[in-house]
C-alpha positions as CSV (number, residue, x, y, z in Angstrom):
1,M,-63.6,34.0,-81.1
2,K,-63.6,36.0,-77.9
3,L,-66.5,35.7,-75.4
4,S,-67.4,39.3,-76.1
5,R,-67.8,38.6,-79.8
6,L,-70.0,35.6,-79.1
7,Y,-72.3,37.7,-76.9
8,D,-72.4,40.5,-79.5
9,L,-73.5,38.0,-82.2
10,V,-76.2,36.5,-80.0
11,I,-77.6,39.9,-79.3
12,K,-77.3,41.1,-82.9
13,F,-79.1,38.0,-84.3
14,G,-81.7,38.1,-81.6
15,L,-82.6,41.7,-82.5
16,D,-82.7,40.8,-86.1
17,R,-85.6,38.3,-85.4
18,D,-87.3,40.5,-82.8
19,P,-91.1,41.0,-83.2
20,R,-90.7,44.6,-82.2
21,P,-90.2,47.3,-84.9
22,K,-86.7,48.2,-85.9
23,G,-85.5,51.3,-84.1
24,K,-87.7,50.6,-81.1
25,N,-85.8,50.4,-77.8
26,R,-85.0,46.7,-77.6
27,T,-82.9,45.0,-75.1
28,F,-82.6,41.5,-73.6
29,A,-82.3,41.6,-69.9
30,D,-82.5,37.8,-69.8
31,S,-79.4,37.2,-71.9
32,K,-76.1,38.0,-70.2
33,I,-72.4,37.0,-69.7
34,L,-72.7,35.7,-66.1
35,H,-69.0,35.0,-65.5
36,G,-65.8,35.2,-67.4
37,S,-63.4,37.7,-69.0
38,L,-64.6,39.3,-72.2
39,D,-61.3,38.4,-73.8
40,T,-61.6,34.7,-73.2
41,E,-61.0,32.7,-76.4
42,I,-64.0,30.5,-77.2
43,K,-63.6,27.5,-79.4
44,K,-65.4,24.7,-77.5
45,I,-68.6,25.1,-75.5
46,L,-71.0,23.0,-73.5
47,V,-74.6,24.0,-74.4
48,G,-77.7,23.1,-72.3
49,I,-81.3,24.2,-72.1
50,D,-80.7,24.5,-68.3
51,I,-77.3,25.0,-66.8
52,E,-77.2,24.6,-63.0
53,A,-74.4,23.7,-60.6
54,A,-74.4,20.1,-61.8
55,E,-73.8,21.0,-65.4
56,I,-71.1,23.4,-64.5
57,L,-69.4,20.6,-62.5
58,L,-69.8,18.4,-65.6
59,A,-68.2,21.2,-67.7
60,D,-65.3,21.4,-65.3
61,R,-64.8,17.6,-65.6
62,I,-64.9,17.8,-69.5
63,R,-62.4,20.7,-69.3
64,A,-60.0,18.6,-67.3
65,K,-60.3,15.6,-69.6
66,E,-60.4,17.1,-73.1
67,G,-60.6,20.9,-72.9
68,L,-63.5,23.2,-72.8
69,D,-63.8,27.0,-72.9
70,M,-67.3,27.9,-71.5
71,V,-70.9,26.9,-70.8
72,L,-73.9,28.4,-72.5
73,S,-77.4,28.1,-71.1
74,H,-80.7,28.8,-72.8
75,H,-82.7,29.5,-69.7
76,P,-81.5,32.5,-67.7
77,E,-79.7,32.4,-64.4
78,G,-78.3,35.0,-62.0
79,K,-79.1,38.6,-62.9
80,A,-80.5,37.4,-66.2
81,Y,-83.2,35.4,-64.4
82,A,-83.9,38.3,-62.0
83,G,-84.5,40.5,-65.1
84,L,-86.7,38.0,-66.9
85,Y,-89.9,40.0,-66.4
86,Q,-88.4,42.9,-68.3
87,V,-88.3,41.1,-71.7
88,M,-92.0,40.4,-71.5
89,Q,-92.6,43.8,-73.1
90,V,-92.0,42.0,-76.4
91,Q,-95.4,40.5,-76.0
92,V,-97.2,43.8,-76.6
93,D,-96.0,43.9,-80.2
94,V,-96.8,40.2,-80.6
95,L,-100.4,40.9,-79.4
96,K,-100.6,44.0,-81.6
97,K,-99.8,42.0,-84.7
98,M,-102.8,39.7,-83.7
99,G,-105.1,42.7,-83.6
100,V,-105.3,43.4,-79.8
101,P,-105.3,47.1,-79.1
102,V,-102.0,48.3,-77.8
103,K,-103.5,50.1,-74.8
104,V,-105.3,46.9,-73.7
105,A,-102.3,44.7,-74.3
106,Q,-100.0,47.0,-72.4
107,E,-102.4,47.2,-69.4
108,L,-102.7,43.4,-69.2
109,L,-99.0,42.9,-69.7
110,D,-98.0,45.4,-67.0
111,E,-100.0,43.4,-64.5
112,R,-98.5,40.1,-65.6
113,M,-94.9,41.6,-65.5
114,R,-95.4,42.6,-61.9
115,E,-96.6,39.1,-61.1
116,V,-93.6,37.5,-62.7
117,E,-91.3,40.0,-61.0
118,R,-92.8,39.1,-57.6
119,R,-92.4,35.4,-58.4
120,V,-88.7,35.7,-59.3
121,L,-87.7,38.1,-56.6
122,P,-87.3,35.6,-53.7
123,Q,-85.5,32.9,-55.8
124,N,-81.9,31.9,-55.1
125,H,-80.9,32.7,-58.6
126,T,-77.1,33.1,-58.1
127,R,-76.4,29.4,-57.3
128,P,-75.1,28.3,-60.7
129,V,-73.3,31.6,-61.2
130,D,-71.5,31.1,-57.8
131,T,-70.5,27.6,-59.0
132,A,-69.1,29.1,-62.2
133,R,-67.2,31.8,-60.3
134,L,-65.6,29.3,-57.9
135,L,-64.5,27.1,-60.7
136,D,-63.7,30.1,-63.0
137,M,-65.9,28.7,-65.7
138,P,-67.0,31.2,-68.3
139,F,-70.8,31.2,-68.3
140,M,-73.4,32.9,-70.5
141,C,-77.1,32.6,-71.2
142,A,-79.1,33.3,-74.4
143,H,-82.8,33.3,-73.8
144,T,-85.0,35.7,-75.8
145,P,-82.6,35.9,-78.7
146,A,-83.1,32.2,-79.2
147,D,-86.9,32.4,-78.6
148,N,-87.2,35.1,-81.2
149,H,-85.8,32.7,-83.7
150,V,-88.5,30.1,-82.9
151,Y,-91.2,32.7,-83.2
152,S,-90.0,34.1,-86.5
153,Y,-89.3,30.6,-88.0
154,L,-92.7,29.1,-87.1
155,R,-94.6,32.2,-88.2
156,K,-93.0,32.2,-91.6
157,L,-93.3,28.5,-92.0
158,M,-97.0,28.5,-91.3
159,E,-97.6,31.5,-93.5
160,S,-96.0,29.6,-96.4
161,R,-97.6,26.2,-95.7
162,K,-101.1,27.7,-94.9
163,P,-102.6,25.0,-92.6
164,V,-106.4,24.8,-92.9
165,R,-107.2,22.6,-89.9
166,V,-105.7,22.5,-86.4
167,K,-104.3,19.1,-86.9
168,D,-102.5,20.3,-90.0
169,I,-100.3,22.5,-87.8
170,V,-99.2,19.4,-85.8
171,D,-98.3,17.6,-89.1
172,I,-96.2,20.6,-90.2
173,L,-94.4,20.8,-86.8
174,L,-93.5,17.1,-87.1
175,T,-91.5,17.8,-90.2
176,I,-89.1,19.8,-88.1
177,P,-86.2,17.7,-86.7
178,E,-86.4,19.0,-83.1
179,Y,-90.1,18.3,-82.8
180,K,-89.8,14.9,-84.6
181,E,-87.1,13.9,-82.1
182,A,-89.2,15.0,-79.2
183,Q,-92.0,12.8,-80.4
184,K,-89.8,9.7,-79.7
185,F,-89.8,10.7,-76.1
186,L,-93.5,11.4,-75.8
187,A,-92.9,15.1,-75.7
188,G,-93.8,16.0,-79.3
189,P,-96.4,18.5,-80.5
190,R,-100.0,17.7,-79.5
191,I,-103.5,19.3,-79.5
192,I,-104.5,19.8,-75.8
193,L,-107.7,21.7,-76.5
194,G,-110.1,21.9,-79.4
195,N,-111.3,19.9,-82.3
196,P,-108.4,18.6,-84.6
197,N,-110.6,19.4,-87.6
198,A,-111.5,22.9,-86.5
199,S,-110.4,25.8,-88.8
200,V,-107.2,27.4,-87.6
201,G,-108.3,31.0,-88.0
202,K,-105.5,33.4,-87.0
203,I,-102.6,31.7,-85.2
204,L,-100.9,33.2,-82.2
205,F,-97.4,31.8,-81.6
206,E,-96.5,32.0,-77.9
207,M,-92.8,31.4,-78.4
208,T,-91.1,34.5,-77.1
209,G,-91.4,37.2,-74.5
210,G,-89.8,35.6,-71.5
211,T,-92.7,33.5,-70.2
212,E,-96.5,33.1,-70.4
213,G,-98.4,36.3,-71.0
214,P,-101.5,37.7,-69.3
215,K,-104.2,35.1,-68.6
216,D,-107.0,37.6,-69.3
217,V,-106.0,38.3,-72.9
218,F,-107.7,35.3,-74.5
219,D,-111.1,36.9,-75.0
220,K,-109.5,39.9,-76.7
221,L,-107.6,37.5,-79.0
222,Y,-110.8,35.7,-79.9
223,K,-112.5,39.0,-80.7
224,A,-109.5,39.8,-83.0
225,G,-110.0,36.6,-84.9
226,V,-107.4,34.4,-83.3
227,R,-108.7,30.8,-83.1
228,T,-105.5,28.8,-82.4
229,L,-102.6,29.1,-80.0
230,V,-99.3,27.4,-80.6
231,S,-97.4,27.5,-77.4
232,M,-94.3,26.1,-75.8
233,H,-96.3,25.4,-72.6
234,L,-99.4,26.4,-70.8
235,S,-100.1,26.6,-67.1
236,E,-103.4,25.1,-65.7
237,E,-104.6,28.6,-64.8
238,H,-104.0,29.8,-68.4
239,F,-105.5,26.6,-69.8
240,K,-108.8,27.2,-67.9
241,K,-109.0,30.8,-69.3
242,V,-108.3,29.6,-72.9
243,K,-111.0,26.9,-72.5
244,D,-113.5,29.5,-71.5
245,N,-112.9,31.4,-74.7
246,N,-113.2,28.5,-77.2
247,L,-109.7,28.6,-78.6
248,S,-107.8,25.6,-79.9
249,V,-104.4,25.0,-78.3
250,I,-101.4,23.2,-79.6
251,I,-98.4,22.6,-77.3
252,A,-95.5,22.4,-79.6
253,G,-93.2,21.4,-76.7
254,H,-91.1,23.4,-74.4
255,I,-87.6,21.8,-74.6
256,S,-88.1,21.0,-78.3
257,S,-89.0,24.6,-79.0
258,D,-86.0,25.8,-77.0
259,N,-83.8,23.3,-79.0
260,L,-85.1,24.8,-82.3
261,G,-84.4,28.4,-81.2
262,L,-80.9,27.6,-80.0
263,N,-80.1,25.7,-83.1
264,L,-81.3,28.4,-85.4
265,L,-79.3,31.0,-83.5
266,L,-76.1,28.8,-83.3
267,D,-76.4,28.2,-87.1
268,R,-76.0,31.9,-87.6
269,V,-73.2,32.3,-85.1
270,E,-71.3,29.4,-86.7
271,K,-71.5,31.0,-90.1
272,E,-69.5,33.9,-88.6
273,E,-67.1,31.8,-86.4
274,P,-66.6,28.0,-86.1
275,L,-67.4,26.4,-82.8
276,Q,-67.2,22.9,-81.3
277,I,-70.4,22.3,-79.5
278,I,-71.2,19.6,-76.9
279,G,-74.9,19.3,-76.0
280,C,-76.2,18.5,-72.6
281,S,-79.3,19.2,-70.3
282,G,-81.9,18.5,-73.1
283,F,-80.0,20.2,-75.9
284,N,-79.2,18.3,-79.1
285,R,-77.4,20.2,-81.9
286,V,-79.1,20.1,-85.3
287,R,-77.4,22.0,-88.1
288,R,-79.3,23.4,-91.1
289,K,-77.6,24.3,-94.4
């Protein structure tokens, strides 16, 4: 397939799993073609959770030895990283589903988006893109489209399995290959806050929306009946706020969750067009029937 076709499929499938209502203005500023002609034929790709200059040099070496058409990163780089804060708007709809008033969610998120924008602004985010340009290596990133797949998948799974206690959620996560594999490397799902035997209550899945949301939302979530957070990761600042509001927290795993999202997304892409995929930088391809 052509590079343009791959990108279009990623966006299409990402929108299909988006928490926002159909018809709402939905875009992915953190998922872009960063280098390469749209007409480039893509058959073999190197996929990584993070693609930096080192991985692009690796890709160039693989291309010289056995052929390679492009690199695909999960985490955004270049202009996609600079625009990361824009996709955080997704979180308003996630919080709304949990019972947080839209006005409250939007005010808190606006502040957090400005914080992330300021954090990203001074970064030297074009380094890997410059490397791809100098080596003429087609380069693309797919962030929120993959994260949307994690959010949708885990939400539906928990709705069907109906965990009662917090520890039941961990047991369910460990039936998923990506989390089971992470457990071997001491990076599997774990309860970092709360009693394992506590009732789960409403579960908030913090799996999409660019990065961590507002740290002052947890008391609003508690009032809305949320008792458990299932997150990819949690900063110390956010951890302290959660602790103050008596919520249980499960860290599913950052890289393992990213693996799950990419695999679910690539499964759908490969149903449309076959691809040869080489994993690197924390990514391991797991195909589902």
